[in-house]
C-alpha positions in Angstrom: 0.0 0.0 0.0 1.4 3.4 -1.0 2.0 6.0 1.7 3.2 9.6 1.7 6.6 8.3 3.1 7.6 6.5 -0.1 6.5 8.5 -3.2 9.8 7.8 -5.1 9.8 4.1 -4.4 6.1 3.9 -5.3 6.9 5.6 -8.6 9.4 2.9 -9.4 6.9 0.3 -8.6 4.1 1.9 -10.7 6.4 2.4 -13.7 8.4 -0.8 -13.4 8.0 -4.5 -12.6 6.8 -5.2 -9.1 7.7 -8.7 -7.9 5.2 -9.7 -5.2 6.7 -13.1 -4.4 10.4 -12.0 -4.1 12.7 -13.4 -1.5 16.2 -13.1 -0.1 18.8 -15.8 0.0 18.8 -15.7 3.8 17.0 -13.8 6.5 20.0 -12.2 8.2 22.5 -9.7 7.0 25.8 -11.4 6.0 24.5 -14.6 4.3 21.8 -12.5 2.6 24.4 -10.2 1.1 26.6 -13.0 0.1 23.7 -14.7 -1.7 22.9 -11.5 -3.6 26.4 -10.9 -4.8 27.2 -14.5 -5.8 23.9 -16.1 -6.7 24.7 -19.0 -4.4 23.4 -20.3 -1.1 25.5 -20.3 2.0 25.9 -24.0 1.8 28.0 -23.4 -1.3 29.8 -20.2 -0.4 30.5 -21.1 3.3 28.8 -17.9 4.4 26.0 -19.1 6.7 25.8 -16.5 9.5 26.9 -13.0 10.3 30.6 -12.0 10.5 31.6 -10.4 13.8 33.5 -7.1 14.3 36.7 -9.1 14.9 36.3 -11.6 12.1 39.5 -12.8 10.6 38.0 -13.8 7.3 35.1 -12.9 5.1 33.5 -14.0 1.8 35.9 -16.6 0.4 38.2 -15.4 -2.4 37.2 -18.2 -4.8 33.6 -16.9 -4.8 32.9 -14.5 -7.7 30.8 -11.3 -7.0 28.7 -9.4 -9.5 31.2 -6.6 -9.3 34.1 -9.0 -10.2 32.1 -10.4 -13.1 31.2 -6.9 -14.5 34.7 -5.4 -13.9 36.1 -8.2 -16.2 34.0 -6.7 -19.1 35.1 -3.1 -18.5 32.3 -1.9 -16.2 33.0 0.8 -13.7 32.0 -0.5 -10.3 31.2 1.3 -7.0 29.8 0.2 -3.6 28.2 2.6 -1.1 26.8 1.5 2.3 26.8 -1.6 4.5 29.2 -4.4 3.4 29.2 -7.0 6.2 31.2 -9.6 4.3 34.6 -9.1 6.0 36.7 -6.3 7.4 40.2 -7.7 7.3 42.3 -6.4 4.4 41.5 -8.3 1.2 37.9 -9.0 2.4 36.9 -5.4 1.8 34.9 -4.3 -1.3 37.8 -2.9 -3.2 39.3 -6.3 -3.2 36.1 -7.9 -4.4 35.6 -6.1 -7.7 34.6 -2.6 -6.7 36.6 0.3 -7.9 35.7 2.3 -4.8 34.0 1.9 -1.5 32.4 4.2 1.0 30.4 2.9 3.9 30.2 0.7 7.0 32.0 -2.6 7.3 29.1 -4.2 9.2 25.7 -3.3 10.8 25.3 0.2 12.4 24.4 -1.4 15.7 27.7 -3.3 16.1 29.4 -0.5 18.1 28.6 2.8 19.7 28.1 6.3 18.0 27.9 9.8 19.3 24.3 10.1 18.0 23.0 6.6 18.6 19.5 7.0 17.2 16.7 4.8 18.2 16.9 1.2 19.2 15.3 -1.2 21.7 16.8 -1.2 24.2 18.1 2.3 23.7 21.9 2.8 23.4 24.1 5.3 25.2 26.5 7.6 23.4 30.1 6.7 23.0 32.4 7.8 25.8 34.6 10.8 24.9 37.3 10.5 27.6 40.8 9.9 26.2 43.9 8.3 27.4 42.7 4.7 27.7 45.3 2.2 26.6 43.1 -0.9 27.2 39.5 -1.4 26.4 39.1 -3.3 29.6 39.8 0.0 31.4 37.2 1.9 29.4 33.8 3.3 30.1 30.6 1.3 29.7 28.8 2.0 26.4 25.2 1.4 27.6 22.6 -1.2 28.0 22.0 -2.2 24.4 23.8 -5.1 22.7 26.1 -3.3 20.3 28.2 -6.4 19.5 31.4 -4.5 20.2 33.1 -2.3 22.8 34.4 -0.1 19.9 32.6 2.6 17.9 31.2 2.1 14.4 33.8 3.0 11.7 33.2 4.7 8.3 35.5 3.5 5.5 36.7 5.0 2.3 38.2 2.2 0.2 40.4 0.4 2.8 40.9 3.4 5.2 38.8 4.4 8.2 38.0 8.1 7.8 35.7 8.5 10.7 35.2 6.7 14.0 32.6 6.8 15.4 30.5 7.4 12.3 27.9 10.2 12.4 24.7 8.3 11.6 22.6 11.5 11.3 24.6 12.8 8.3 25.7 9.4 6.8 22.8 9.1 4.3 23.5 12.6 2.9 27.1 11.5 2.2 25.9 8.3 0.6 23.7 10.2 -1.8 26.3 12.8 -2.6 28.8 10.1 -3.5 26.3 8.0 -5.5 25.4 11.1 -7.6 29.0 11.9 -8.1 29.7 8.4 -9.2 26.8 8.4 -11.8 27.9 11.9 -13.0 31.4 10.6 -13.7 30.3 7.6 -15.9 30.2 9.3 -19.2 32.2 6.8 -21.2 31.9 3.5 -19.4 29.0 1.3 -18.4 28.6 1.2 -14.6 27.4 -1.0 -11.7 26.6 0.8 -8.5 25.6 -1.2 -5.4 24.0 1.0 -2.7 23.2 -0.6 0.6 21.6 2.0 2.9 21.6 1.6 6.7 17.8 2.1 6.7 15.8 0.6 8.2 18.1 -1.4 10.4 18.3 -0.2 14.0 19.4 2.1 15.4 17.1 4.3 13.3 18.7 7.6 12.5 18.1 10.3 10.0 18.9 13.9 9.2 17.2 16.4 11.5 15.1 17.8 8.7 13.1 14.5 8.6 12.1 14.7 12.3 8.3 14.5 12.4 8.2 15.1 8.7 6.4 11.9 7.9 2.6 11.4 7.7 2.6 9.1 10.6 5.2 11.1 12.6 7.0 8.1 14.0 10.7 7.5 14.0 10.4 4.6 11.6 8.3 6.6 9.2 10.7 9.5 9.4 13.6 7.2 8.6 11.7 5.6 5.7 11.0 9.1 4.4 14.7 9.8 4.2 15.4 6.5 2.5 12.8 7.2 -0.1 14.2 10.7 -0.8 17.6 9.2 -1.2 16.4 6.6 -3.7 14.7 9.5 -5.6 17.9 11.5 -5.7 19.9 8.6 -7.1 17.2 7.8 -9.8 17.1 11.5 -10.7 20.9 11.5 -11.2 20.4 8.7 -13.7 17.8 10.8 -15.5 19.8 14.0 -15.4 22.7 12.2 -17.1 20.4 10.9 -19.9 21.0 7.3 -18.8 17.5 6.3 -17.7 17.0 4.3 -20.9 20.3 2.5 -20.5 20.1 1.7 -16.7 18.4 -1.2 -14.9 17.5 -0.3 -11.3 16.8 -3.1 -8.9 15.3 -2.2 -5.5 15.0 -4.6 -2.6 15.9 -5.3 1.0 18.2 -7.8 2.7 15.6 -9.4 5.1 12.3 -8.7 6.8 11.8 -6.5 9.9 13.4 -7.3 13.2 10.4 -7.8 15.5 12.3 -7.8 18.8 12.9 -4.1 18.2 9.3 -3.3 18.9 8.1 0.1 17.5 11.3 0.4 15.5 11.0 -2.7 13.4 8.5 -1.9 10.6 5.7 -4.2 9.4 5.5 -7.6 7.7 2.2 -6.8 5.9 0.0 -9.9 5.5 2.9 -12.3 6.1 2.4 -12.6 9.8 3.5 -16.2 10.5 0.4 -16.6 12.7 1.1 -20.2 13.5 4.3 -19.1 15.3 2.5 -16.2 17.0 -0.3 -18.4 18.3 1.8 -21.3 19.3 4.9 -19.7 20.9 4.5 -15.9 20.8 7.9 -15.8 19.0 9.0 -13.8 16.0 8.0 -14.7 12.5 10.1 -12.1 10.7 13.9 -11.5 10.5 16.0 -14.5 11.5 13.2 -16.9 10.6 12.0 -18.7 7.5 8.5 -17.5 7.9 7.4 -15.3 5.0 8.0 -12.2 7.1 11.6 -13.1 7.4 12.6 -13.4 3.8 9.8 -12.1 1.5 10.9 -8.6 0.6 10.1 -5.8 -1.8 11.2 -6.5 -5.4 11.1 -3.7 -7.9 12.9 -3.7 -11.3 12.8 -0.5 -13.2 14.0 0.2 -16.8 11.7 2.5 -18.7 11.2 1.6 -22.3 12.6 -1.8 -21.7 10.7 -3.3 -18.8 6.9 -2.8 -19.1 5.1 -1.6 -15.9 3.3 -4.6 -14.4 2.8 -6.8 -11.3 4.2 -10.3 -11.4 3.7 -13.2 -8.9 6.7 -15.1 -10.3 8.6 -16.8 -7.5 12.0 -15.0 -7.5 14.9 -14.2 -5.3 17.9 -12.0 -4.9 19.9 -15.1 -5.8 18.6 -14.4 -9.4 20.3 -11.0 -9.7 23.7 -12.3 -10.9 22.5 -14.9 -13.4 19.9 -12.4 -14.8 22.5 -9.7 -15.3 24.9 -12.2 -16.8 22.3 -13.2 -19.4 21.3 -9.6 -20.2 24.9 -8.6 -20.9 25.7 -12.0 -22.5 28.5 -12.4 -20.0 29.5 -16.0 -19.1 28.6 -17.1 -15.6 31.6 -17.7 -13.4 33.1 -21.1 -14.2 33.3 -24.3 -12.2 30.4 -23.8 -9.8 26.7 -24.3 -9.6 24.2 -21.5 -8.9 21.0 -21.4 -6.9 19.8 -18.3 -8.7 18.2 -18.5 -12.1 18.0 -16.2 -15.1 14.6 -14.4 -14.8 15.0 -12.1 -17.8 11.9 -13.7 -19.3 10.0 -12.4 -16.3 11.5 -8.9 -16.7 11.1 -8.5 -20.4 8.6 -11.0 -21.8 5.7 -10.8 -19.4 6.3 -14.3 -18.0 5.2 -15.2 -14.5 7.3 -18.4 -14.5 10.0 -18.2 -11.8 11.5 -20.8 -9.5 9.7 -24.1 -9.4 11.4 -24.6 -6.0 13.2 -22.2 -3.7 15.2 -23.2 -0.6 15.3 -21.0 2.5 18.3 -21.5 4.9 17.8 -21.5 8.7 19.3 -18.5 10.5 17.8 -18.2 14.0 19.0 -21.4 15.5 20.1 -24.9 14.8 22.6 -25.6 12.1 23.4 -22.3 10.4 22.6 -22.4 6.7 20.7 -25.7 6.9 17.8 -25.9 4.5 14.9 -26.2 6.9 12.2 -24.6 4.7 11.3 -25.2 1.1 9.0 -23.4 -1.2 7.3 -25.5 -3.9 4.8 -23.6 -6.1 2.1 -22.2 -3.7 3.2 -24.6 -1.0 5.7 -24.1 1.8 7.2 -26.9 3.8 8.9 -26.1 7.2 11.0 -28.6 9.1 12.0 -26.2 11.9 10.4 -23.2 13.5 11.1 -21.0 16.6 14.3 -19.6 17.8 13.7 -15.8 17.4 12.2 -13.3 19.9 9.4 -11.0 19.2 8.9 -7.6 21.0 9.3 -7.9 24.7 9.5 -11.7 24.6 12.0 -14.5 25.0 13.1 -16.4 22.0 11.2 -19.7 21.9 13.4 -22.8 21.5 13.7 -24.2 18.0 11.3 -27.0 17.3 11.8 -29.8 14.7 8.7 -31.0 12.9 8.3 -34.6 11.7 6.2 -34.6 9.7 6.9 -31.0 8.6 4.4 -28.2 8.6 3.0 -27.3 5.2 1.1 -24.2 4.2 -0.7 -23.1 1.1 0.5 -19.5 0.7 -2.1 -18.6 -2.0 -4.9 -19.4 0.4 -3.1 -18.7 3.6 -0.5 -16.0 3.3 -0.5 -15.4 7.0 0.7 -19.0 7.5 -1.9 -19.8 10.2 -3.3 -23.2 9.4 -0.9 -26.1 8.6 -2.3 -28.6 6.0 -2.7 -32.3 6.7 0.3 -33.9 5.1 -1.0 -37.4 5.5 -3.6 -36.9 2.7 -3.5 -36.0 -1.0 -2.4 -33.8 -2.6 -0.1 -33.0 0.3 1.5 -36.5 0.3 2.6 -36.1 -3.3 3.8 -32.6 -2.8 5.9 -33.6 0.2 7.4 -36.5 -1.9 8.4 -34.0 -4.6 9.9 -31.6 -2.1 12.0 -34.4 -0.6 13.2 -35.3 -4.0 14.3 -31.7 -4.7 15.9 -31.4 -1.3 17.9 -34.6 -2.0 19.0 -33.3 -5.4 20.2 -30.1 -3.8 22.4 -31.9 -1.3 23.8 -34.1 -4.0 24.6 -31.1 -6.2 26.4 -29.5 -3.2 28.5 -32.6 -2.8 29.6 -32.4 -6.4 30.0 -28.6 -6.5 33.0 -26.4 -6.1 32.0 -25.3 -2.6 33.9 -22.7 -0.5 34.9 -22.9 3.1 35.2 -19.8 5.3 36.3 -19.4 8.9 34.4 -17.5 11.5 37.4 -17.2 13.7 37.9 -13.9 15.6 40.9 -12.1 16.8 41.2 -8.7 18.5 43.9 -7.8 15.9 41.3 -7.6 13.2 38.8 -5.2 14.8 38.6 -2.0 12.8 40.2 0.7 15.0 41.9 3.9 13.8 43.2 4.8 17.3 44.1 2.0 19.7 44.8 4.6 22.4 41.2 5.5 22.8 38.7 3.4 24.6 36.4 3.2 21.5 39.0 4.0 18.8 37.9 7.6 18.4 39.7 9.4 15.7 39.3 12.3 13.3 40.9 11.8 9.9 
């Protein structure tokens, strides 16, 4: 439903292709971004959960990103925003196919800032006292779980240029650099990946957006700034006469984080009511309920992609294979892909997407394991639980044998499991098990990657080791 907070995004949806059954490759940050950039599930890339502040490694070097694929055919490539695929040296974007990088190496809640914005629980500001040689001697940051005793850094290429980052002015810097990048691409085709901090907590925005939204809530104000930023970038494409040559793909990396209460956003009709009624737990981010991984999907290319709504089953995994086909660029060799080319959906009016789509587990259990499978209108879930809703405790994960099955066409709120002991559910479950077996066999025979989630204090981003939270001004 359109609101006054998103006029620019709504315009893209009206004038482009709106994918109503669009999903991410995982329902938490790091594996979702790895899936987008590689077209492969975490069981193949080795990236199955979030990287920590002190992560020694990142997205494995033998995985090929969209940027690396396009750079090889003379595209100019830029990345602005949240990376979260490794902070140590050669794990950063400029070593993964991007000509330049400006942004945060991980989530904006993984450390303190001077203007911490809105979170639940609320965060305190970074300490400003100097002269601490050991973090153990430092000042407490606050009651929220920041994930780090350091402040959040801002990178330009491989160098920290501000720590802590100023979240209130960050978006303005992102937009400025995105517009500059587009303005400078007069002779080369370009690929620009912009990953805004919105609407991840802590919510923060420029002061001019305070109470500027129709609903006058912090979330709506933040959404308003995001929308204006998207509009400014699209306008730069138009101003440079490149609108007819530029494909714009708008989406998110996961659903809302329900444990953040009034700061989490909405899941729409995808409420995961079985979980709500049974355990009171979350059915959004960190879960394989629809609210965790069904996200906005808008593809805009005026004069090339006709405005319409499609219910094709599609995924961010499809971005790399689709771009490769459009440009007639060979897919990276010696590996299998979980994404498919959906150019027929984009250009030919087809509504035929994935026949089956695998959703990895993120909240608990074995990270990256395929515990939920989509097959046509049906969804089969072998595990639920594990994630907390607002003011609740995360319910324990529960294995289901036989699995839960829902018909999303008839029951988008996932409230009533079907009886899997009768037809046609018996046959559907047999087909799902066949596809699941085939997936695991293909992984056994694939060129899979292995990454390490080891941590070491030496690898934490810190521009000033003599300050309790690495404060510096470069």
